[in-house]
Steps between C-alpha positions, in 0.01 A plus 500: 500500500588723203661848520172686443328319789804561726481870419127509572556322834779742588277801419217354714724439800707816480205735453440512877842662556618650167350751263428384148809694378719331759359161405577554131848628582561195716383266223723674248799449730408146592462400135853626428680373812763319294612836356534680834831567674320517833144486629498820709241673280266200544562469874430869545145446382436246772644691797251570778432872504630553149385819328324646800310194618 
């Protein structure tokens, strides 16, 4: 599976829980994981109840 298809699949599956902005932010972070010092910004997007949910 190529990167584009993986991103499409992520968008499809994440859309039930994340806004389109959160999905794009998550993808941006995921695609640059090797450059991150820690993954707290990414994990914050996936917390239950994040941002008033």
